[in-house]
N, C-alpha and C positions, 0 to 999 in steps of 0.2 A: 928440877926435873920432875915432871908429874909422875905419879905412881901408875903403873900399868895394872889393869884390872883383869881378874879371872872370873868369868861368868858362866856357871852351869845354866843350860837351857832345858826347861821342861816343856816338851811338846805334848799337849793334852788332846786325847780323843776319847769320847765316851767315859770321861772321868779317870782315865788311866794315862800314865806317861808312856809315850811310844817313840820309836825311832826307826827311820828307814834309810835308804840309800838313794840319792838323787830325787828325794821327795816321794818315793814310792816304796812298796814292800815293807810296810810298817810292822814292827814287832813290839810286844809289850815290854816295858822297862820298869814297871813298878808303880807304887802308890805315890802320887805327886806330893802329898802332904808330908809323908815320911821322908822322901828324898830331899825336899826343901829343908827340913829340919837338919838332916845329916849334913848337907852342904854348908848350911849356915854355921854349924858347929865345927866343920872342918876348916873354915877360914875363907870361904868364897866371898868375894867382894860385893857381888850383887847376884840376883837371880832374874831370869827371864822366864815368864810363864806364857806360852802361846797356845791358845785354843785353836788348833790348826784347821778344824773343819767348820768353825763358826760362820765364816763368810760363805763358804760353799753351801752350807745348810741353811743360810739366811736366818741365823738366830744370833742372840747376844752371847757374849762370853759368860761362862758359868760363874755367877756371882758367889754362890755358896762355897765353891772351891777356892775362890780368891780370899774369902773371909777365913777359911780354914788354914790356908797356907800363910796368910799374913799373921795369923795368931801364933805361928810357930817360929817366925824368923824375926831377927832384929837388924837385918841388912836391907839396903835398897832393893826394891822388888818391882819389876816392870811386867805389865800385863798387856797382852795383845790378842786379837781375834774378834772380828765382827764389829769393831768400834767405828762408828760413823757419825757421831753427833756429840755436842756438848753434854747432853744428858747422859750418854753412855760413859763418857769420861768422868763426869761428876759421880756417877754411881760406883765406878770402880775405885776411884780415889777415896770415896766414903767407906768402901769395903776394906780398905787398907793398902791398896797399891800406892807406890811412890811415884811411878811413871806409867805412861801408857805407850803402846806401840801401835802405830797405824800404818797400813800398807795399801791394800786395794782401794779403800775409801778415799785415801789421799790422791791416788792417781785419777780416780773417777771424778773427784771434785777437789782440786788442789786448794781451793779457798778454805777448806776444812782446816788445813795446817795453820793458816792465819788466825782463824776463829779460835782454835784451841790454844794456840800460843798466847793470844791476846787475853783470853779468859783465865788460863791457868798458869801462864808463864812458860817460857821455852825450856826451862830446866826439867820439866816433866813430860815433854813431848818428844818421843823417839819415832823417827820415820824408818820403817823397815823396808829395805829394797832387796827383792829377790831377782837375780839376773843370771843369764847364761849367755855364752858366746854363740851367736848365730852368724855364720859366714864371716867370722873375724870381728864382729861387732857385739859389744855387751848390750843386751836388750833386757828391759824390765819385763817380768812375768807376774801375773796376778793370781788370786784365788789359790793360794798354796802351790804356786808354780804351774797351775794347769792352763792358764790363759796367757798366751804370748801377746806382747804389744810391740809397737814400732818405736817405743820411747827408749832413747839412749841413756844408759846408766849415768854417765858423767854429766849430761845435760840435766837430768832429773835431780841428781845430787845437788847441783848448784841451785836449782830452783827451790828445793825443799829448805835449804839453808836460808835463802832469801825470804822465804815465806814464814820463817820462825821456828823451824825444827831445832831442837837442842842437841840432838845426836842422830847419827845414821847407823842403823844396824844393817850391814851389807852381807848378804848370804850369796855366795857363789853356788848356784845350783849344780854346776859342773863338778864342784869339789865336794858337795854335801854328802856326808856319810862314807866317803871313799877312804878316809884316813891317809890320804896322800899329801896333806898339807893345804894351807890356805892359799887363796888366789892373791899372792903377794904383789904382783905387778899392778893389778887393778887396785889393791889397797893403797899402794904407794901413790898412784895417780890421784885417787880420791883424797888422800891426805894433803896433796899439794893444791888441789883446786877448791877445797872448802876449809873453813876455820873452826868447824865444830868437831867434837870427838867422833871417831869412826870405830865401831865395834866390828871386829872380824868374825865371820861365821862361815862354817862349811869346810870340812877337810881335816880337822885336828885328829892326829893319830899317835903322836908321841911328843915328848917334851921339846925336841928341836923344832917342831912345827910352830909351837907357841913362840919360841925365841925368834924364829924367822918372821912371824907375823909382826912382832914388835920392832925388830931391827930392819928387815928388808921391806916389810909392808908399812912400817911406821904407824901401825894401828895403836889406838889408845886402850883398847880392851880386846880380849879374845874370848869368844864364846864357844862352848862345846857341849855335847850331849852324851853320845854313846860311850865315849871313853870314861866318863864319870859314872854313868848309870850302870855299866857292866864292870866297873871296878878295874879297868885296865890301867888307869893312872889315878893316884890319889891327889887331892888338892894340896895337902901339906908337902908331899913329895915334889909335886910340880913347882910349887912356889919356892921351896928351898933350893932346888936346882937352878931355877931362873935367877934367884938372888945371887947364887954362887957364880953365875955367868955374867953378872953385872947388870941384870935387869932390875929396875927399881919396882919391887912389888911389896905389898904389905904382908908381913909375916905375923 
């Protein structure tokens, strides 16, 4: 039985960690370098660092911040935001990232997934998918959730796997920041139609939500932000509780 992973997410804007609800109303959550070090020391399995305004502002991910964060942690570390080329990925991996996350650029030019996977190996290529339900259909959204598309979540998930993605980071925009739980039905369907790991994102509010994502949603990993940033749940406490409930986590 594979170990389920707990992954704090650091959404970065203007060099600070921020967090909102349904992708809007952002508030400051602290220094990303300091938070990264704390989470690594607390037993996080991985970290995800997303420069959330890089695509919208048409600029590259903050390389200096990646260097600083990578210097403080000894766990796998994924970086995303504004990545659109082999050169972008090479620069971030050289700066210390273990994986990269691509989203809008992959939708705009799906061949990018093939190119990156071929060059760097699928183990370090994560495709992030932000989706929300529109008239009962899960549809992909781009540019930090600001641009809707007609692309269906489950069709896109199958395509990114076929093109060489190593993991899918699925964020339910409907659940994001609500602390009402993950989108477990969508997660379960994703886990059935693809054979690569699914990271659940959007909606974590308590320990039961993580358990449900793993049991009901069959997610391979669960990502959260505000509950960790604002010290509502500690990673050691979360992992110990999950372990006691029969979830295979690394303590």
